N, C-alpha and C positions, 0 to 999 in steps of 0.2 A: 504494500500500500504506500502511496506517495503522500507526502505532506502537501498542504495547499500551495506552498511556495515552490515545491518541486513538481512542476506540471509536466504534461506530456511533451511539450516543446523542449524543455530542458533535458528530459530523459532521452529524447531523440537525438539532441545535440551531443549528449554524452556518448551514446552508442556510435555516432559518426566519428567523434573525436577518437574513441578507442580503436575503431576500425582503421583510421588514418595512422594512428600511432603503432599499430601492430605490424611487426616485421619479423626479422630473424631474431629469435630470443638469444640474447648475449650469453656468453659462457664465463665471463670474469665477474667477480663479486661486485666490483664498482659499477660496471656497465649494466649488470642485471638489476642492481638497486636503482640506478637511474631509469632504466626501462620501466620498472614497476611504478616509480614516482611519476613518470610521464603519463602512464595509464591512469593512475588515481587522480592526477591533476585534472583529468577530464570531468570529474564530478563537480558540478556547481556546488558552492557551499550550501545553498538552499536544500540540497539533496543529501547532505552528510548525515542527517538524523534518520534516514530511512533504513530499515532492517536489512534490505537486500544489499545496500551499500556497505554496511558493517560486515556482512558475510563476505562480500567481495574483497574487502580490505584484508580480512582474516585469511582468505584463500591465497592472496598475493604474499602475505607474510609467511604462511606455512610453506608455500612453494619456494620462497627465498631461503627459508631455514632448511628445507630439504636439500637444496643445492649447496648451501654454505652454513652448516650447523653452528660454526663458531663466528659467523659473520654478523654484521649489524646493518640494518637498513631501516630508516625511519619512513614508513609508508603511511601517509596521511591522506585524508579526503580533501579534495579541492585545492587547486593551486593558489587561489586568492585567500587562503586561510592564513591570516596574519600570524597566528601562533606557529604554524608550520614554517613560515618564512623566517621568523625570528629564531626558531629552533635550528633551522638549517644554517643560518648565519653564525650562531653560537658554535655549532659543530664544525663549520668551515674554519672559524677562528681557532678552535682547539686543534684542528688538524694542522693548520698553518703554524701554530705555536710549537707543536710537536716537531715539525720539520726544522724549525729554527734552532731549537735547543739540542 
């Protein structure tokens, strides 16, 4: 079931976005994480509280963990989710700091 803000038009746009983003599934941890992040970025933030979206995110996370059990990938709903962008920035800063020291 979709929330009022997550209408059919947004659902259709999400499907098209995912179809456009689908290609060869990468085999490295970093590229696979980026691939899943691009796919989940297709979800409009209005659709992030829909059960099917939660299930989809869990499937991506499980699939990533199956390929890279010790790997880490922050898979969030919606690309315009401010929290996800801030978290990505913090992770990028931490990674950059690790490379400096």
